[in-house]
N, C-alpha and C positions, 0 to 999 in steps of 0.2 A: 504494500499500499504505500503511496506516495502523499507526504503532507507539504503543503506550499502556502504561501501567504497571500498578497496583495496585488492587485492590478488596478488600471484606471482607464476610464474613457470620459466622453463628455455625457452629461446628464439629460434626462428626459425632461420636456417643458410642458407644463400645463398652464392653462391661462387662469386668471382672475379678474374681477370686476368689483367696482365700488359704484354706489349710488348716492345721492344726496340724502341727508337723515331725514328730511321731512317729505320724500317722495321726488320723483322726476320733474324737471321742467317740461312743460307741454306747450305746443303753439296755441296762442289765443286767437280770437276772432280776425283780429288785425295783423297776424303775424308775430306778435309778441310773445315772449315766453311767460308763462304762469305757473304757479305752484300747484300741482295736482293735489287733490284733498287726500288721497290714501297713498302709501308707498306703492310703487309698481314693482312688479316682478318680470324677470326675464322668463319669456315663454316662446316656444316654437310659433312661427307666424307673425310674430310682432314686428312692426315697422322698424327698420334699423337704417344705418347709413351704408349705402351700397358700396361706396368706395373702399370702406374699411373691410367689408366682406371680400371685396375682389383682391385687396393687397393681403388680406389674411390668408389667401391660398398659398403665398410665396412663404409665410411662416409655416403653413401646415407640411408643405413638401420638405422643408429643413428639418423638421421633427421627424418624419417617416423616414427621411433618408439618413438621418444620423451623422453626417460628416459635411464638411464644407463642399460646396458645389461651384462650377463655372456660371456665369450669368446665363449663357444660352440653355444649358441644361435645366437650371432652376426655372426659368421662365417657361420652358416648354413643358415641363411637368405640371407647372401652375395652370397652364392653359392660355398664355398670353405671349406677345412678342416681347424680346429683350428690351426694345425701346419703350415699351409701357412698363415692364417690370422695374427699370432702373430707378425712376422717380420714387416708387414705393420703397425701395431699398435704401435710398438716400434718407428718407424720413425714418424708416426703421432704424437706420444706423445712427440717427441724431438722438434717437430715444434710448439706444443701446440694446435694441431687440435683436439687431443683426450687425456683424462686423465683417470687414473684408481683409482677407490676409493681404499684406501689402507686397510680399514676395510672388504669390501666385495668382491673385486677383480673385480668388474664389470667396465665396460668401458662407458664413455659418452663423450660428445663433451667438447672439452677444451676451453680455454680462447681465444686463436687465432681464433678459429672457431666463436665465439662471435663477436669479433672484424671485422672479414670478413663480417658476416651477417649485422652487424650494418653499416659498411661502404658502402655496396650494397644498403641498405634500404636508408641510407643519400643521395645516388646519385639520388633518385627520386625527380623531380623538386618540387612537392607539399611540401615534407618535408623541402627542403631549403627555400621555400617561407614562410613556416610556422614558421621555426626557427626565421627568422628576426622578424616575427610580435610578436612572444610572448615574445622577449627579453624585450621588452618595458612593455609588459602587465604584467608580473610577479610582477615587482616593483610598477607599477601603482595601482594594486589591493591588493599587499602586500600578495600574494599567490604564491606556486610553481605551475607551469604550465607545463604539459607533452604534448607530441606528440605521438600517437599511431597509428599504421598501422595494417592492417590485415595480419597476417602470418598463416603458416599452422597449429600452435597451439593456435591460436585465436589472439585478439588484442595484440599487442607487442609494448611496449614503445621504441621509438627510441631516444628520447631526452627529456632531463628533464632541464627546467630552473628554477633555484632556485632564490626567491626574497632575497632582502636584509636583511630581518629579519630572525633569527635563527629558524629553523623549522625541527623538526624530523619526516619524513614521510618515511616509509618502501617501498621505489621505487627507481628503478634506471633503466638505458637502458637495454633492455633485459627483463624486467619484463613482463610476459604474464597475461593479465588482465582476468583471469578466476577464478571461474564460472562467465559466463556472468552477471546472474542476481544479483550477489553480488557486482558489481562495476558500477558505473557511465559510464565509458568507455566501458564496456561490454554491458551495456543496449543501448547505442548508436549504436553499431555494430549490436546488436540483432534487432534493430528497422529499419535499413536502409541498411543493406546487404542483398543481395538475400537470400531467405529461403533455398535453396539448399545448402548454405554454412554454415548458422548458425544454420539450423534445427538439425543436429546431435548433436550439443551442447547442444541445449535446451532439446532434448530427453533424453541426458545422465544426465542433471540435474534434470529433471523429475523424473528419476530413483533414483538418490541420495536422492531426497525428501521424497521418499516412505521409505527409510531405515533411516531416521534421523528425529525425531519430530521437532527439531530445525529449520531445513530448509524447512520443508514441506510447510509452508505458502508462502514462497518465490519461490518455485520451481515447485509449482503445475501449471498445465496448465492455470488455471483461474488467478492466480497471475502473471504468465508470460504474458499473455495477457494484463491485466492492466497495467503493467509496460511499456509494448512495446508501448502501445496505449497512455499512458501520454508521454512518450518520443517523440511520433510523434507529439503529440498536441503541446507541448511546443518547439518543434525542439531542445531540448536539454535533458540530464538526470540529475537527482540529486541522491546522495547517501549520508546518514546521519548516522555516527557513528559506522557502522558495516561493516566488521568485526573487523576493528581497531578503538576501543573506542576512542571518542574524535576527529575524524577526518572526515570532511565534503568534498563533491566534488560536482562540477558541470563540465558536460562534454557536448561539442557541436560538431555536425558533420560538417565536411568541404566536399564539392561535387566538383568534377572536371568539365571541360567544357563539358563533356558528361552527366552529372547529376549523376555521379556513386559517391558512398561515397569513398574519397581519403583518409581521416584520420579523427581523432577525437582529439581535444584540451581539456584537461581536467586540471582544476584549483582546488587545494586542500589545506586545511589548518585546524588549530584548530577551533573546534566547537565553543568556546567562542567568538571568534572574526569573524566567517564566516556568512555572509548575506545569509540566506537560502530561501530568498523570490524569487519566480520565477520571480516577475517584479522588483526585487530590482537591486541595481547599480551594483552589482557583476555579476549577470546573464546577465544584459544588456550589460556589457562590454565585456564578453566573447562572447556573440552573434555577437556583433559588430566587434570583433577580427575575428571570423570566416568568417563573410561576407566580410571582407577585403581580408582574404586568398582566398576565392572563387572568388572575382573580379580579382585578380591577376592570378588566373588560367583559367580566361576566362569564368567563370559561373556568369556573371553579373546578371542575372534573377533569381539566386537561384535554387531551385528544378525545 
């Protein structure tokens, strides 16, 4: 069995919206805006601003594609000519929703898009509950502790709680924990998410294993099955020393009141002081924290 640690990509982006406290402004008889009597809600079929929806297609393409794109390809997938797409991208760039790589000219999601996505993910109750619990856990076990949820590019870190000890771990909110089999967090999601969601990721990793002798042992179907079986057996995953040498990690699943995987909590730190025993104090405390979060989410009976 192969134990490994952390990897990173760009994060998934979700949208959020705000409205005035007293309701939305509505056009009056003479075209002036008046305050509506009741707060308005977003609903399908409501009248919106067409140009925003047209430009939003560009953002949707960038989210689906998952990496920076040339203008021509981006515009084509959004169903518009490049000349029409460019002004939208300029405005999105001014807002920080899109950024252009100066060396390649390609367009990708910008820093404000990341902030929007993380804000939306933080709005989930399980994340808020987990943040409260891991705040004390990090200092108690002297390890950094991360919270990850499933996004359209894989397990995505939405919060990182650093312990009081100085520690250099290449992770931040927005990090995507793929390949799944190279991270403790990824293995938790591979073991407990529906196969229809993680299956495409595992097949892709099997293909990558055929092209690299270094990854073949980890990404082969039999190795994947062994790692997933061990994760289910221990109800947590462990990664030791790779791809970041000297960094170990334990990750535990957290299930919601419906028995579905809501998130994973992952503790990581230097190999020299990391207790790797499945039955050791570190693993036990992480499991206890996951159980506490589950209880607060209404899953008192576990799976």
